N, C-alpha and C positions, 0 to 999 in steps of 0.2 A: 638507629632511630630514623624514621622518615621525616624529612624536612617539611616545611609548610610551603604553600603557594608563594608566600612572600620571599622565602629563601630562594626559590627557583627564580622568581622575578629579579631579585638582586644579583644572582649569579649571571643571568642572561644580560642584565643591564651592564655589568662589569665587562663581559666578554664581547657583546655585540652592540652596546649603547642603545638598546631598545627595551622597553618594558613590555613584557608579554601580558596580554589580558587574561584574567582568571578564567573566562569562558573558553579561551583557547587551550589553556592548561587542562581544563576539565574534558574538553573534546579529545585531546591527545590521550589522556588517561583512559577514557572510555574506549577509544579505538585500540588501545593496547591491552585491554582486559584487566586493567588495574582496579583495585577496590575503590568504590565510590561511596560517598555518604548518601543517605536517603535524601531525595529532593522532591519538592512539590511540582517540579517541572514535568510536563508531559509533552510528547510529540518531539519532532526534530529540533535540533539546536538552532537558535536564531542566528548566532554568530560562530560558526565552526572555524577551526583554526585554518588559516591560509596554508596551502601546500608548501610555500617557501619557508615558513617558520616551523613546520612540524619537525624536521630533523634537528633544529636548534633546541627545541623544547625536549625532544627525546634524549639528546646528548646531555642536557642539564639534568634530566631525570636519572640518567645513568650515574652521573657524577654525585648526585645526592643519594644514590642507593635505592631509588624507587623501582628501578628495572634491573 
């Protein structure tokens, strides 16, 4: 079963003492071709994930079975 964004945020908070923004998680999901829910958003992301946090989020996604 796939966890929620909140599950991922709590995992990263425990391991890196930093809360990941949901827009960063969505950006990493999109970049990795993971399924996304429909959104009313159009155009480029306003707050893409900073490069320094992308590997942290991807690692948490692997641990939660998203990737």
